[in-house]
N, C-alpha and C positions, 0 to 999 in steps of 0.2 A: 307304134310310135305316136301315140295320141297324147299331146301335151296342151290341148286347147283349154281344158278346164278340169278342176277336180270335181265339178258337178257331173262330168261325163263318165266317170268311172263306175264300176258295178257296186252294188250293195254287198257287204260282207256276208258270206254264207251263214254265219251264226245269226245275223239279223233276219235273213229269210226263214231260218229255222224257227226263230222266235215268232215271226208272223204266222207261220203254219200252226204253231201251238196256240197262239191267240185266236185262231180261227175256229177252234173247237168249242162247241157249246155256246153258252149265252153269258153275257156280261151286262151289268148296268152301263148306261151310256153317259156321255157328256163329262167324262173324267171321273166317274164314280166307280170305275173298274178297279179290281184288286191290283192289277199291274201298276196303275198309277200310284196307289198307296205305297208300293215298294219303291217306285221311281222317286217319289217325293223324299222318302227317307234316305235313299242312296245319294241323291243330290245334296241333301243337307249334310250327310256324313262327308261326302267328297269335299265340299266347300267349308266344312267345319262351321256350319251356320244352322244350328238347331231350330231357329225360329223363321228361317227363310220361307218366303212364299214362292212356290214352284209351279209353273204352268207350261203346257206344251202347245205348240202350233205347228203347222205343216211347212211353213216357208220362212226364210230369213227376213223377207220384206215385212211379213206380218209381225214377226218377233220384234224387229227394230221399231216399226211404226207404231204399234199398239203400246209398246213399252214407253216410247217417247211421248205419246199422247197422254199417257198416265202421269208423266212427270212434268209436262209443259201445259200451261194455259194458252188459249188461243191468242192472247195479246202479248205473248212472250216470244222470244227468239231462241233458237237452239244453236249452240256454238259447235262448229265442226270445221274440219279443213276442206279445202277445195277437192283434193283427191279422196276424201272419205267416201265410203260406200253409200252412205245415206244421201250424199250430194250427187254422186256420179251415176248411181246404178239403181235407184229406187223409184224413178219416174214420178218424183214428188210425192210419194206415198207418205213419208213422215209429215209433210205439210198437210196432206189430205186428211189424215187421221187426227192430227193434233190441232189443225187450224193455225199453228204457229208458223213462223218463217225460219229460214236458216241464215245464220250469219257466218261467213267464211273466215276462218282464222288462218293467218299465214303459217306455212309449214316449213319444216327443215327435214329433208329426207322423208317427206310425206307424213311427218308427225308434227302436231302442234307442240309448242313448248310453253313453259310457265310464263315466259316473257310475252310471247305472241298472244297467248290467251288473255293475259292481263290487259294488254293494249286493246284487244278487241272488246273486252267486257267494259273497260273504262269508257270506250267510245259510245256505248249504248246507254240507255236510260238517262239521256241528257236532255230530252225534249218533253219531259213530263208526260201528260196524257196523250200528246201528239205522236209519240214514238213508241217502238216496241220496248217491253220490259225484259230484263235479263231472265233467261230460262236455263234449262239444263245444258250441260256439256256432253258431247258424244265423241268418243275416240274409237277408231277402227283398229283392231288387234287380231291378226297380222294386218298391216296396212295394205291398201290396194297396190302399192308399189313393191311389196315383198319385204318391207322393213318391219322391225319389231320394237315396240316401246319397252325400255327397261323398267324394272320395278321402281327405280328412282325417278324416272321420267313420268311414270304414271302418278306416283305420289306427289310430285311437284305440280302436275296439272290439277289433280283433285284438291290440293291445298288452295290453289287460286279459286277454284269453284266454291269451296267452303267459305273462303274469305268474302265472297259475294252472296253467300247464302243459297247456292243452287246445287242441284244434284249432278252426278256424273254417271253416264251410261257407257258401257263397253260393248261395242258391236263385235262379238266373238264368233263370226262365221268360221274363222280358222283359229278358234280359241285353243284347241289342242295342239296345233302346230306351234303356237307361241309358247305354250307351256313346255314343250319339248326343247325348243330353242333356249329358253331361259333356265331350264332345269329347276323350276320352282313348283310350288303347289298352287292349286286353284285359289285357295284362300289368300295366299301371298300376292297373287296377281289381281285380286279383286278387292274385297272389303278391307283387308289389312292394308292395302294401298290407297283406300279411300273411295273405291267404286261403290255406288249405291245399287246399280241394276246391271245385269248381264244378259245379253243374248248369247246363249251357249249353243254353238252350232254343231250339227251332226251330219247334215246332208252332204257337205263337201268332204266328209271324212268317213264314208262307208255306210251311211244310212240311206234308206230309200227316200225319206223326206220327213224330217222332224227336227225342230229346234226347241230348246227350253228357254223360258224367260224366268229369271231369278231376281226377286226383290229381297234384299237383305233386311229391310224394314217391312214387316208384314202389314203396315198401315196402308200400303198401296194395293193390297190383295183384292179387295172387293171392287174397287174402281177398275182394275185391270180385267177382272172377270166380266164386268158389265161391258167394257169396251171391246173385249174379245167377242162376246156374243153379238153386240150391236154391229161390229165390224165383219160379221159372217165368218169368223175363224174358230168357232167352237165346234169341234167335230162331234157328231152324235156317236159314231162308232170309234170312240176315242181310244179303245183298247189297241188299235193298230198303230197309233202313235206311241202309246205307253210301251208296247212290246218292243218296238225298235230301240227306244231309249234305255229300257232295262237291259237289253242285250249289249248295248253300247257301253254301259257302265259296269257290266259284269267282268270281273277279272282284268280290269283296266284295258279293255279292248280299245277304248277311245284314245288312250295314250299310245298303245302299240301301233295302231293304224297311222297316227300322226308321225310317229318315229320312222315308220317305213317311208312315208311320203317325204319327210325331211331328208332322210338318208339318200333317197333317190335324187333329190334336188341338189344335194351337196356333191354327189358323184357327177351329176350333169354339169354343174358349175365348174368343177375342177377340170372336166374334159373340155369344156368350151374355152377355158383360159389357156389350156395347153395348145390349142390351135394357133394362138397368136393372131387371130383374125377377129376376135370378139372383145368388146368391152361391155360392161354392165352400167346401166343408167343409175342403179342403186346397188349397193352390195347385197347379194342374196343372203337372207337370214332365216328363211323358213322353207316353204315348198313352192314359191313362185318367184319368177325373176323376169326382168326386162333386159334384153341384150341388143346391142347394136352391131350389125355385121353388114358387109357389102351385099348389095341386092342380089348379085349372082349366087351368093352362098344360100340365101333364102330360096332362090329358085331351085338350086340343087337339092336342098333338104325337102322342099315340098314336092318336087318332082319325083323324089324317091319314096313318097308316101307319108312324110312327117306331117302331122296335123297340129297346127298352132296358129295363133293370130299374129299378123303383121300389121303395123300401124300406117302402112303406105302401100301404094300400088306396087306390084312386082314388075310393071312395065316402066322402062326408063333406063337411065345410066346404070350399067351393070356394076360399076365400082362405087356408086353412091351409097352411103350408109343408110340402113333402114332398121328401125327398131321392131323387135318381135317380143312376144310374151310367151313364156313357157311355164306350165304349171304341172307339178307331179302329184298324182293321187296315190292312194295307199297301194294300189294294185300294179303300178307300172314296173316296179322292181328294177334290178340291175340289168336284166336282159333287155328291157325296153329302152333304158338309157343308153346301153352300149350299142344297140342297133342304130340309134340316132347319131351317136358319136362316130360310128363306123362309116356312115355316109360322109362325114366331114373328112375322114382320113383317106377316102378313096380318091 
């Protein structure tokens, strides 16, 4: 009953098998391995983007931060929502790598809208040399509250960005989960909707630790390579990153694992609703959710061994509502969900 994070689940066996194969013999380092050549082509095919520049790093923080540093000048500001991952969970790494600041855009269901973005962008670049200049927009998909931007919402946001002459970055740590929710293709959720750069996540979805950074305009390639090296995120034994990503992309494993996680979350949400004791802070749309329940219910669940985060102390009024966060990874399955729900039924 481990619902604390999709980072906490195991790597898929086929990924471990790929690492074992990659461990045989010798390869050129720093991304010159044959596996990376195959990965680059697989990503380009998947995204229907034959000219895309494709790179791998080991962490989502590196993917987001170095990508945004490539898109933003130090005198610019990056537009994101308050609950975005780059604002809440990166320890100022995007600012550290880019030298830029973050401007927080008002959100609706944890998503910026075309209207809130336009208002935020119009408020900047009003003080000439004394103030920050407009820089890239960054959206988190799936959002940190478990909501999902629709294709129309993404297109509306990117249109505003283009109106102001800036790029849009998509933080896709849970990219695959969003694709499963929307039932669309990677191209439809990215460059066809106006996205310029993607952090294509794998670590939360069955990989040991690798994320792809994709620029649909290859003009950014050399600068990203330099920034990745300067930022200490160019792996010498790069084949171990490539092997994971190759396994992830083979036979649509990435989509299959996300579908498992989303299905488990849907089963979990339906079971929670059936108790009549739970409300959701946002409608669950992918593989994570925030739910409000009486404190005594959290005590019961955690006392029975359920592992998840609560946003307040479990000491206090037993009937007072407390918010908890539940995340389903690919491996939890119906059995893990039902064990959690059975505690509520007892």
